[in-house]
C-alpha positions in Angstrom: 0.1 0.2 0.2 2.8 2.1 -0.7 0.8 4.5 -3.0 -1.9 5.0 -0.1 0.9 7.7 1.5 2.1 9.2 -1.3 -0.8 11.4 -2.1 -2.6 9.2 -4.5 -6.5 9.0 -4.4 -8.3 5.9 -4.6 -11.8 5.1 -5.4 -13.6 2.4 -3.0 -17.1 1.6 -3.3 -18.5 0.9 0.2 -21.0 -1.7 -0.7 -18.1 -3.6 -2.6 -20.1 -3.9 -5.7 -22.8 -2.2 -8.2 -26.2 -1.5 -6.7 -29.0 -3.7 -8.0 -32.3 -2.1 -7.3 -33.8 -5.8 -7.0 -31.2 -6.7 -4.7 -31.3 -5.0 -1.2 -27.7 -6.4 -0.2 -26.1 -4.6 -2.8 -27.0 -1.2 -0.9 -25.5 -1.7 2.3 -21.9 -0.5 3.2 -20.0 -3.4 3.8 -18.4 -3.6 7.5 -14.6 -4.7 5.7 -14.6 -0.9 4.6 -13.2 -0.1 8.2 -10.2 -2.2 7.0 -9.4 -0.2 4.2 -10.4 2.9 5.9 -7.2 1.7 8.2 -4.6 1.8 5.6 -5.2 5.4 4.2 -4.1 8.6 5.7 -6.9 10.4 4.5 -10.5 9.8 3.6 -12.7 12.2 1.1 -16.4 10.5 1.0 -18.1 11.1 -2.6 -21.2 9.8 -4.6 -22.0 9.0 -7.9 -25.5 9.7 -9.3 -26.0 8.3 -12.9 -25.1 5.2 -14.4 -23.3 4.5 -17.6 -23.8 0.6 -17.3 -26.9 -0.5 -16.1 -27.5 -3.8 -14.6 -29.4 -6.3 -16.6 -32.5 -7.6 -15.0 -31.1 -11.0 -15.0 -27.7 -10.2 -13.5 -26.0 -11.3 -16.8 -23.0 -8.9 -16.7 -22.3 -10.4 -20.3 -25.9 -8.9 -21.8 -25.0 -5.5 -19.8 -24.9 -2.9 -22.5 -23.0 0.5 -22.0 -25.0 4.0 -22.4 -24.4 7.5 -22.6 -25.7 9.2 -19.6 -25.3 12.3 -17.4 -23.1 11.4 -14.2 -22.6 13.9 -11.7 -20.0 13.5 -8.7 -20.1 14.9 -5.5 -17.2 15.3 -3.1 -17.1 16.2 0.6 -13.6 17.7 2.1 -10.4 15.9 2.6 -10.4 14.7 6.5 -7.7 12.3 8.1 -8.9 8.8 7.9 -8.4 8.4 11.9 -10.4 11.3 12.9 -13.5 10.1 10.7 -13.2 6.5 12.1 -13.1 8.2 15.7 -15.9 10.1 14.7 -17.9 7.3 13.4 -17.0 5.3 16.8 -18.4 8.0 19.1 -21.4 8.2 17.2 -22.6 4.7 17.3 -20.8 3.4 20.7 -22.8 0.4 21.0 -21.3 -1.1 17.8 -17.9 -2.3 17.3 -15.5 0.1 15.0 -16.4 -2.0 11.6 -20.0 -1.7 12.2 -19.6 2.0 13.1 -17.7 2.8 10.3 -20.0 1.3 7.9 -23.3 2.9 9.5 -21.5 6.0 9.3 -21.0 5.4 5.7 -24.3 4.7 5.0 -25.9 7.7 6.6 -23.0 9.9 4.7 -24.3 8.3 1.4 -28.0 8.6 2.0 -27.3 12.3 2.4 -28.2 12.1 6.2 -25.3 14.0 7.1 -23.1 16.1 4.9 -20.4 14.2 3.0 -17.2 13.6 4.9 -18.8 15.1 8.3 
């Protein structure tokens, strides 16, 4: 993970996959997110609105066809990853760190809290 300490930005999709409307499991932030956050010095939460590769109804990836679409990226502020993790732990004291980070990320992505706060 040499590059994560040299100023490089990495995109991490917190659900671990593309969201599929018919599958609620793909809309949940995975607890493993916290393991990745521990590797990085900084975190910047973002969202992507729009889709250029819609998921096929039968989840057959070979039948998915890219399309033109408007895509809007929204990014929060850059902040130390350790601080973000500690805020998540303080916000959800009844959860372990992994679950607290996942829950805090779900709220940030849902727009229930400003991105990155």
